N, C-alpha and C positions, 0 to 999 in steps of 0.2 A: 798507280793504285788499280785494283781490280774494279771493273765496271759493276757496281753494286746492284744496278738494275737488272743484271743478268740472272740473279738468283731466282730459282723456281722451286717451291716446295709443294708437297701434296699430302693429303690424307686419304688413305685407301682402305676403307672399312669393308669387311665381309658382312653382308646383311643377313646374319643368322640369328638376330635377336635385337634387343634394345641397345642403344648406345651406352656402353660401359663408361664409367668415370675415367678409367685408364685411357680409353680411346678418345674421350672428350679432351683430356689433357694433352694427348698427342696432337690432336687437331689444333688445339690452342697454341701449342708450341710452334707448330708449322706456320700458323697464321702470324704469330708474333715475330718469328724470324723473317718471314717474307716482308712484313711491314718495317721491321728494323733495318733491313737492307735495301728497301725500296724495290723489292722484287714482287713476284706473283705467287698466289696461293691457289692451288687447284684441288679438286676432289675427284677421286676415281672410285667407283663402286665395283668391288671385285666379286662379281656375281656369276662366275662361270659355272658354279654349282647351282644349276637351275632348279633343282628340287628344293633346296634349302633357301634359296634367294627368292622368296615370295615377294609380291608387291607390298604386302603389309610390313614385311621385314625391312624392305628398302625404305618405306615411308617412315618407319620407326627411327631409322638413322637420320633421315632428313629432319624429322620433327625434333629430335634431340639437339641437332646442330642449330636449328632455327631458334629453339628456346634459349640455347646458350649464347646465341648472337655470333656464331662463327659462320661467315659466308665466304664462298669462293669468289675468285675474280673472273671465272668463266663458267659456262654450263658444265655440269658434271659429265665425266666420261663413264660409260658402262662397259665393263671389260668384256662381257659376252658378245658385244657387237664387233669385237676386234679379232675374233677367232681366226678369220682368214689371214689376217696380218700375222698372227702368231705362227700359223703354219708356214707362211713365207719365210719367217725368220729361221724356223727349224730346217727348211729346205736349204737355206743359205749355209747353215752350219753343216748340213750333210754334204753339200757341194765342197766345202772347205776341208772336209775330212775331220771335222770336230764333232760329228755325231755318227751314230751307227744304228742299224736295225738289229733289234734283239728278239730272236724267235724263241727264247727260252720259255718252256711250258711251266705251269705252276709247280709241278712235282720237282722239276729240275731246279727251279728257283729256290724252293724250300731247302733242298739238299745243299745248294751253294751257301745259303744263309747259315745253315748249321755248321758247315765247314769253316766259314768266315768267323763265326763266333768262337769256334774251337781254336782257330789259329790266331785270333786277336787281330783280324784285319777287316777291311771293308769288303762288301760284296763286289765281285768283278764278274761280269758275264763272259762266258766262253765265246760269245759272238763278237766280242770287241775287235778281234783280229781275223775273224772268219769271213769268207766270201758270202755276201748276202744272198747270192744266187742259190746257195745251198738250202736256203729257207723255203724256197718254192713259193707257194701261195698260202703258206701258214700265216696266221695272225702274228703281228709283231708290235713292239713298242719302239719308239725312237729314243735312244739314250745319248746323253752328252758324253763325249770322250774326254774325261778329265786327264790332266797331265799326271804322270806317275811319280815324278821327281820334283824337287824344289819346294817352295813354299808360296803361299798367297798372303799378302799383307793387306789388312784392313786398317787403315790409319783413321781410326774412329775419333770424331770430334769430342766425344764424351769419354769414352773408355781409354783413349790413347791407342798406340799401335798394338794390334792384335795379330799374331802370326798363326797361320794354319798350315800344317804339313799336307802337301797335296796327296801324298799316298794314303792319307786318312779321309780323303773326300771321295765319296762313291760316284759312280757314273749315274747321275740322276736321270730319271725319266723326263723327257721333254714333251712327247706326245704319247698318249695312251693308245691302246688297241682300237678304241673307237674314234681315233683321230682328234681327240680333245686335248688342249694344252694343259700342262701342269702349272702350279703356282709360280715356281721360280722362273720358268721361261716367260710366262705371260707378264710378270712384273718387270722383267728386264726390257722386254719389247715395249711395254706401255710407258715406262719411265723414260726410255730413250726417245720415243716418238712425241711424248708430251714436253720434252725439253727439261725434265726434272734435273736440277743440279745438286740438290741436297735431299737425301732420303733420311727423314727424321721419324723414328718409330721406336717401339718397345724393344728392350734388349733381349727379349725372347726370339728376336729375328737375327741376332748376331751371327749365328752359324750360317744362316741363309746368305749373309753378306759375302762370305767367302765363295760360295757356289755361284752367286750372281756376278761377282767380280770376274770369275773365270769365263762366264758367258760373255760379258762385255768385252773382255780381252780377245776372246776367240772371234768375235764379230768385228773387232777393230774399232769399237765405240769407246768414247770417253766414259770412264767410270765416275759416277757421281760421288760426292762426299757423303759419307755415312755418319749418322749420329744415333746411337742406340741409347735411349733413356731408360733408367731403371724403372721397374714396375712399382705400383703402389701397394703397400702392405697395410694391414689392419693396425690398430693401436697396439696390439700385442706383438707386432713384428712378423706375424705370419701372413702368408699370401691372402689378399683380400677375398673374402667369401661371404656367403649369405649370413653367416653367424655374426658378422661385423655390422650388419645393418644394410642400409641402401648401397647399391652398386651401380644401378643404371641412372642416367641423367634424369629420366622421367620420374624416378623415385624421389630424387632430391627436389625436383619441382613440386611434386605432390606433398612433400614435407614442409613446403612453405619458404624455400630459399629463393632469393632473387637471382636472376641470371648474372647480373653485374657482380653480385657478391660471390657467386660460384666462379666466375672468370678470375676475379682477384685471388680467391683462395687456391684455385687450381694452378695459377701461375706461380704461386709460392710453394707448390708441392715439388720440391726438387730443384728450385731455382729461387734466387732472391737478389735484392739490390740493397746491400747493407742491412740496416735495421728497419727499412721501410716495410710496413705491414699493409697499409692501405694506399692504393695508388690508382690513378685513372687508366683507362685503356691506352690513352696516348702516351702516358709515362711508361707503361709496360712495354709498348712497342719501341719507345726510344731506348730503354735500358736493356731490353732482352738480347742476350747473345747465347746461342746454343752451347758455346764453349764454357759457359758459366754453370751449366747444369751439373749437379753433383753426381758422383758415381754410385753412391749408396742409395738403396731403395727409400722412397719417401713413405711416411706413415700418415694415414688418415687420422686427423685429430679433430674430433667432434667439437671440443671446447673452442679450438681456434676457428673452426668454420663458423660456429655460432657467433663468436666475437666479431669476425669479419662481416658476416651478414648483418649483424646488429648495426654496424656503422653505416651500411648502405640503407638499412631500414630508416634510420634517423634522418637521412637526407633525401629519401625518396619522395616523389611528388604525392601530396595527400590525396588528390583525386584518383591517381593510379592505384594507390594502396586501398582506397575505398572500394574500387571495383574488384580488386583481388580478394579483399576480405569478405565482401558481399558474396563472391562466388564460393568461398569457404563455408560461410553460413548456409548458403543454399544447398551445398553438398551435404550439410548436416540436417537437411529437411526443415530449416528455419524459414518461415515466410517473412518476406521483407516488404513492408508497405512503403508508400512514398514518405510518410512521416518518419518511419523507422530508418530509412536510408539517410534522411537528413540528420537524424540523431547520430547514426553511425559515422557519417562524414564529419560531424562536429567533434566526435570523440577521438578520431584517428590522430590528429596532431597533439592531443592532450596525453595520449598513452603510448605512442609508437616508440618512444625512446626506451621503454622497458621491455620491448619485444625483440626476440632474436629471429623470429620467422613470422610469416603471415598467419600461420596456424596459432601461434601464441597471441598475435594481435587480434585474431578472431575471439580467442578466449577472453582477452581483456576488454573487448567491446560487446560481448554477448549481452551485458546488462541493458544496452541501449535498445535491444529488440524484444525484450520481455513483454508479454501480453499483460494487460491489466485485468483484474488486480494481481499484483505480483504475489506469487505463492511463497509463503514463508516456511522455512523448516522449523523444527521443534525448538532449536536453540534460539532462533530469531523471535519466535512467538513468546518465549519465556522472558525475553528482554522487555516486552511490551506490558509491563505491569501498570497499575493505575497511575502511579506517580509519573512514569515515563511517558505514558500516553497523554497525560495532561500537559507535560512539558512539550511534547511534540506538537500538540495543538497550539500552544503559544508560539512555537517556532514557525509553524505554518503561517500564522498571522504576521510574524516578524518578517519572514521571507517574502510574503505577498506584498509587503510595502516597499520592497526593494525596486528601485527604478533601473539600476544597472545590473544586468544579468551576465556577468563575466567572472572568471575565476578570481581575480584580485578583489573585486567588489564583494563577492560571495564569501571569500575567506575572511574579509574584514567583518562582514555581517555575522558570520558564525561566532567569531571572537566576541563581538559586541553582545550577542545574545547570551553567551556564556557569562559575560560580566554582569549582565542584567539579572541572570538567574543565580549568580553567586556560586557557580559550579565550574568544574573543568569540562573541557570538550568530551572527555571520556564518559561523562554522565549521560550523554545523549548521542554521541557520535556513532557508536555501534548500532544503536536502534535506528538512527537515521539511515545509515548505510544499508541495513537490512530492508527497510521500507523502499529504498531506491533500487536495490539490486538483488534482493533475495539472498540466495547463497552463491550467486555468480561473482566472479572477480570484478573489481571496480577500482578506479583510481581514487585519489584523495577526494574528500567530500566536495570541495569547491569545484574540482574538475568534473566530477560526476554530475553535479547539479547543472554545470555549464553545458555539458554534452547533452543532457536530457532536455534542456530548455525549461523555461519557467512553468509553462502550462503542464507539461508532463511531470515535472518534479513535484509540483503542488498536487497534481492529480494522484500520484502514487502515494504521497504523504497522506492525502485525504482518504484514500482507500484503506490505509492501515488504521486510521483513526475511526473509520466507520465499521471496521470488522468487530464482531463480538469478542469479548475478552475470553 
């Protein structure tokens, strides 16, 4: 059997913006495959474009990964620190006769491109077989000398065998005129030096795999296994874009999704384990195999995401949810007193099963943080006619006599009061709800009373009774 511990995967983002959901899933798949095989997961920041790779852009990537809970097994590698090594590799290719100096000027290159388009072939430089001494001290790029015959096979773990005709692969630039490396060269050098055995990335890189395979072979290096996973599309099947809603991990965090819920959902985007919808991180690592990833693009399904996240909301620690929901309220400019936080904490376990996100949970708990007297809307005020106010006064006294202030006891107390009054709960339930929560959402009456506590509940009820009709 193959030594499973030898597997090394990597996630190599370009820090040009926030961590996209597609990149987050790629990172997760790399992590899961490393865990599944007992291997290692690494991170490399591809930041050779120094103008676009700002410190804030790099931090945005790390923040997204940290929120998602995807951590590497070693310190991250920054590609820009390895430029000298990239130049060494190009020098080796040049010495092997697998690279050449191209002194073509811009006008000549444009003419060659036009001719190549007209003839239906790839661009080939006239300097491929010329003596570089003829170039003198003119500026040049260093190009890879691709084979002109045969084919290059990429035996992809997701796509299956993909064959590329070498005559259709151009002589890609390895070093620019300013002596900086290009993407394909740097990736090969870095993956080789980092010991990467499995390159798992989006299928928009499939064409790069053929070019990179040729570079590996020219250097006499072992070609890693490639796995190109389909992109994520919107619900309508089109490429994911802003019109479909959130795209960056930070946006999903801001919309109130839990990181563990996102991990579960992202793992199911293009991969699955039978009919299992909800599973732990340990189960995902045990079950995940990159060979099981489907070939077709996955579709972002908001209803499924909400369902998955709701399952995690139900089992999340109440104290943790309280802190998260309190932060949501504060972002809405709601002041939270010590007593208000206690009411919020009491409400969380009573209402969390009905929430898909922490934003929804904030909506469901807003009633606990209302200032007294609770402001009633016109509809609520109309409920408080003289008969209803009199009944609420008797209810106030009835509840005041309750020794046990918990949901089961209060539910029984409300039913008992209805029996005493000889009416159904509907005769006073709506008015009671209004006095407790105004127009805000609230759980069932017994739960609302429990969350507010006895003093606050009776205080809000008393406020309504003392207001002028």
